[in-house]
Residue frames relative to the residue before (quaternion, step in Angstrom):
aa qw qx qy qz dx dy dz
M 1.0000 0.0000 0.0000 0.0000 0.00 0.00 0.00
M 0.0295 0.8055 -0.5843 0.0947 3.54 -0.43 1.34
H 0.1000 -0.7729 0.6254 0.0384 3.52 -1.04 0.87
S 0.1247 -0.7914 0.5966 0.0478 3.55 -1.08 0.75
L 0.0933 -0.7709 0.6301 -0.0030 3.60 -0.99 1.00
A 0.3142 -0.7313 0.5753 0.1882 3.53 -0.93 0.94
V 0.0326 -0.7863 0.6165 -0.0251 3.58 -0.95 0.93
R 0.2298 -0.7581 0.5953 0.1346 3.59 -0.86 0.91
V 0.3814 -0.7010 0.5571 0.2300 3.60 -1.00 0.80
Y 0.1412 -0.7837 0.6030 0.0475 3.53 -0.73 1.12
Y 0.7087 -0.4590 0.3260 0.4252 3.53 -1.28 0.36
E 0.6563 0.5434 -0.3007 0.4284 3.56 1.00 -0.88
D 0.6312 0.5500 -0.3219 0.4421 3.59 1.24 -0.38
T 0.6779 0.5197 -0.2782 0.4393 3.54 1.26 -0.43
D 0.4136 -0.6753 0.5517 0.2617 3.50 -1.38 0.31
L 0.7826 -0.3449 0.2435 0.4574 3.57 -1.29 -0.16
A 0.6604 0.5016 -0.2946 0.4748 3.57 1.16 -0.56
G 0.5081 -0.6744 0.3939 0.3632 3.58 1.29 -0.17
I 0.5950 0.5308 -0.3794 0.4694 3.54 1.26 0.40
V 0.6374 -0.5204 0.3746 0.4273 3.61 -1.19 0.38
Y 0.4724 -0.6661 0.5225 0.2452 3.49 -0.91 1.11
Y 0.5954 -0.6492 0.3303 0.3391 3.59 -0.72 1.10
A 0.6759 0.5155 -0.3110 0.4252 3.57 0.87 -0.95
N 0.5952 0.6012 -0.3671 0.3866 3.63 1.13 -0.53
Y 0.5328 0.5977 -0.4106 0.4363 3.59 1.21 -0.39
L 0.6233 0.5361 -0.3403 0.4564 3.58 1.07 -0.74
K 0.6374 0.5115 -0.3269 0.4745 3.58 1.06 -0.68
F 0.6402 0.5325 -0.3216 0.4508 3.56 0.98 -0.83
I 0.7085 0.4462 -0.2828 0.4680 3.56 0.87 -0.87
E 0.5622 0.5645 -0.3902 0.4615 3.61 1.18 -0.47
R 0.6495 0.5036 -0.3221 0.4699 3.57 0.94 -0.84
G 0.6233 0.5443 -0.3289 0.4550 3.58 1.04 -0.82
R 0.6649 0.4889 -0.3130 0.4699 3.59 0.90 -0.86
S 0.6523 0.5212 -0.3287 0.4413 3.61 0.90 -0.86
E 0.6999 0.4491 -0.2780 0.4808 3.60 0.92 -0.88
W 0.5683 0.5606 -0.3800 0.4673 3.61 1.17 -0.51
L 0.6731 0.4782 -0.2956 0.4804 3.62 0.88 -0.90
R 0.6224 0.5473 -0.3307 0.4514 3.58 1.00 -0.86
D 0.6803 0.4926 -0.2820 0.4638 3.58 0.98 -0.89
L 0.6185 0.4999 -0.3325 0.5069 3.59 1.27 -0.43
G 0.5523 -0.6178 0.3929 0.3986 3.62 1.20 -0.10
I 0.5227 0.6267 -0.4179 0.3992 3.61 1.20 0.34
D 0.1575 -0.7560 0.6321 0.0639 3.55 -0.76 1.18
Q 0.3368 -0.7921 0.4767 0.1786 3.59 -0.23 1.29
A 0.6340 0.5219 -0.3405 0.4579 3.60 1.01 -0.72
A 0.6683 0.4802 -0.3000 0.4824 3.61 0.92 -0.86
M 0.6125 0.5503 -0.3498 0.4467 3.58 1.02 -0.81
K 0.6557 0.5097 -0.2973 0.4711 3.58 0.92 -0.95
E 0.7001 0.4844 -0.2725 0.4482 3.54 0.83 -1.00
N 0.7291 0.4601 -0.2443 0.4439 3.58 0.92 -0.96
S 0.8419 0.1690 -0.0475 0.5102 3.55 0.82 -1.02
G 0.4810 -0.6757 0.4230 0.3649 3.57 1.30 -0.31
H 0.4853 0.6735 -0.4310 0.3537 3.60 1.28 -0.04
V 0.0366 0.7620 -0.6449 0.0460 3.50 -1.12 0.92
F 0.3504 -0.7175 0.5444 0.2571 3.56 -1.22 0.19
A 0.1005 -0.7614 0.6389 0.0450 3.54 -1.14 0.69
V 0.4402 -0.6571 0.5350 0.2969 3.55 -1.04 0.77
R 0.2181 -0.7871 0.5668 0.1079 3.54 -0.75 1.07
R 0.8037 -0.0393 0.0808 0.5882 3.52 1.03 -0.80
I 0.0254 -0.7573 0.6525 0.0134 3.55 -1.21 0.75
E 0.0883 -0.7246 0.6811 0.0565 3.48 -1.05 0.95
A 0.0116 0.8488 -0.5243 0.0670 3.59 -0.47 1.14
D 0.1146 -0.7586 0.6393 0.0519 3.54 -1.17 0.72
Y 0.2078 -0.7379 0.6328 0.1093 3.50 -0.89 1.08
L 0.1792 -0.8579 0.4802 0.0360 3.51 -0.41 1.29
R 0.7706 -0.0817 0.1030 0.6236 3.55 1.04 -0.96
P 0.5226 -0.6570 0.4395 0.3196 3.59 -1.10 0.59
A 0.2372 -0.6860 0.6592 0.1961 3.51 -1.31 0.56
R 0.2091 -0.7918 0.5655 0.0971 3.59 -1.14 0.65
F 0.7574 -0.3742 0.3178 0.4305 3.48 -1.46 0.25
D 0.8582 0.1423 -0.1811 0.4588 3.51 -1.08 1.09
D 0.4150 0.6802 -0.4995 0.3402 3.61 1.24 0.15
L 0.2612 -0.6991 0.6309 0.2120 3.58 -1.18 0.60
L 0.1248 -0.8190 0.5600 -0.0085 3.52 -0.61 1.24
S 0.2354 -0.7335 0.6139 0.1723 3.51 -1.25 0.41
V 0.1918 -0.7668 0.6057 0.0918 3.55 -0.85 1.06
E 0.1069 -0.8232 0.5573 0.0174 3.56 -0.39 1.24
T 0.0874 -0.7944 0.6011 0.0020 3.56 -0.83 1.02
A 0.0399 0.7991 -0.5961 0.0670 3.57 -0.80 1.06
L 0.4414 -0.6796 0.5233 0.2634 3.56 -1.01 0.94
V 0.2092 -0.7561 0.6114 0.1032 3.48 -1.02 0.98
Q 0.7924 -0.1109 0.1439 0.5822 3.58 0.89 -1.00
A 0.0443 -0.7547 0.6518 0.0610 3.57 -1.22 0.63
T 0.1153 -0.7646 0.6322 0.0497 3.55 -0.82 1.03
A 0.7747 -0.3462 0.2455 0.4688 3.55 -1.28 -0.14
A 0.8354 0.1358 -0.0405 0.5310 3.64 0.94 -0.77
R 0.7244 0.3836 -0.2267 0.5259 3.60 1.28 0.07
I 0.1467 -0.7275 0.6613 0.1090 3.49 -1.36 0.50
V 0.1111 -0.7681 0.6275 0.0621 3.54 -0.99 0.88
L 0.0893 -0.8135 0.5737 -0.0334 3.54 -0.79 1.15
D 0.2181 -0.6893 0.6589 0.2078 3.57 -1.28 0.43
Q 0.0464 -0.7901 0.6111 -0.0136 3.53 -0.87 1.03
T 0.0466 -0.7911 0.6097 -0.0169 3.53 -0.92 0.96
V 0.2038 -0.7414 0.6272 0.1240 3.56 -1.03 0.85
R 0.0539 -0.8273 0.5581 -0.0346 3.54 -0.68 1.17
R 0.1500 -0.6907 0.6896 0.1579 3.49 -1.36 0.38
D 0.7828 -0.0808 -0.0290 0.6163 3.53 -0.36 1.32
D 0.7889 -0.2784 0.1981 0.5107 3.62 -0.68 -1.00
A 0.5803 0.6215 -0.3636 0.3805 3.56 1.26 -0.15
A 0.3363 -0.7171 0.5747 0.2059 3.65 -0.78 0.99
L 0.1987 -0.7881 0.5780 0.0732 3.56 -0.82 1.12
F 0.7925 0.0249 0.0741 0.6048 3.55 1.02 -0.89
A 0.0052 -0.7933 0.6087 -0.0139 3.55 -0.98 0.88
A 0.0142 0.8051 -0.5913 0.0439 3.55 -0.96 0.87
R 0.2044 -0.6879 0.6741 0.1753 3.52 -1.34 0.52
V 0.1071 -0.8060 0.5818 -0.0215 3.52 -0.66 1.24
T 0.1362 -0.7540 0.6384 0.0733 3.52 -1.04 0.93
L 0.1444 -0.7936 0.5897 0.0408 3.51 -0.77 1.14
A 0.1807 -0.7573 0.6128 0.1355 3.58 -0.97 0.75
C 0.3554 -0.7049 0.5730 0.2202 3.52 -1.12 0.78
L 0.0585 -0.8201 0.5691 -0.0098 3.60 -0.71 1.05
D 0.4257 -0.6610 0.5444 0.2924 3.52 -1.29 0.40
G 0.7702 -0.3832 0.2510 0.4437 3.61 -1.27 0.03
S 0.6911 0.4608 -0.2597 0.4925 3.60 1.23 -0.52
G 0.5649 -0.6297 0.3733 0.3809 3.57 1.28 -0.01
R 0.5047 0.6275 -0.4250 0.4134 3.57 1.30 0.31
P 0.5403 -0.6114 0.4617 0.3480 3.60 -1.10 0.74
V 0.0016 0.7712 -0.6359 0.0296 3.49 -1.14 0.91
R 0.6356 -0.5111 0.3970 0.4209 3.57 -1.24 0.22
L 0.5909 -0.5380 0.4636 0.3827 3.55 -1.27 0.50
P 0.5624 -0.5861 0.4553 0.3646 3.58 -1.09 0.66
K 0.6202 -0.6026 0.3484 0.3617 3.55 -0.98 0.87
G 0.6603 0.5140 -0.3223 0.4426 3.65 0.90 -0.85
L 0.6449 0.4960 -0.3192 0.4860 3.59 1.02 -0.71
A 0.6584 0.5187 -0.3123 0.4472 3.58 0.81 -0.93
E 0.6462 0.5074 -0.3028 0.4829 3.56 1.08 -0.82
A 0.6495 0.5256 -0.3131 0.4515 3.59 0.98 -0.90
L 0.6725 0.4958 -0.2924 0.4652 3.57 0.97 -0.88
A 0.6499 0.5068 -0.3149 0.4707 3.58 1.02 -0.78
A 0.6844 0.4854 -0.2863 0.4625 3.61 1.04 -0.70
G 0.6354 0.5805 -0.3178 0.3979 3.55 1.18 -0.66
């Protein structure tokens, strides 16, 4: 199950050297994860309101491979690696054309309103199993 999101690099995304500031890649992949969930039919705001379930990043392993620059059109690719009862592991890659610029493995934990780990909501677990 692969999802792709187009992201344009704006001036505000760059540093003094004119390349994408390293922390902005984390924003790009956050958007990719949100849109991946949306495409699975998961409304995160409704999920939080109805059941109190939210996701928190538990771990990120990231590699900065090549710089992106102002006005580049990037693709944020999100792919499911593993889903357990309370966690989701994703591989996310930011590309310009065919060149990988940034790669990360992201582990998300599902939490309740008190911040304690809980099982993935049934609808999400079913969507992941079907995907």
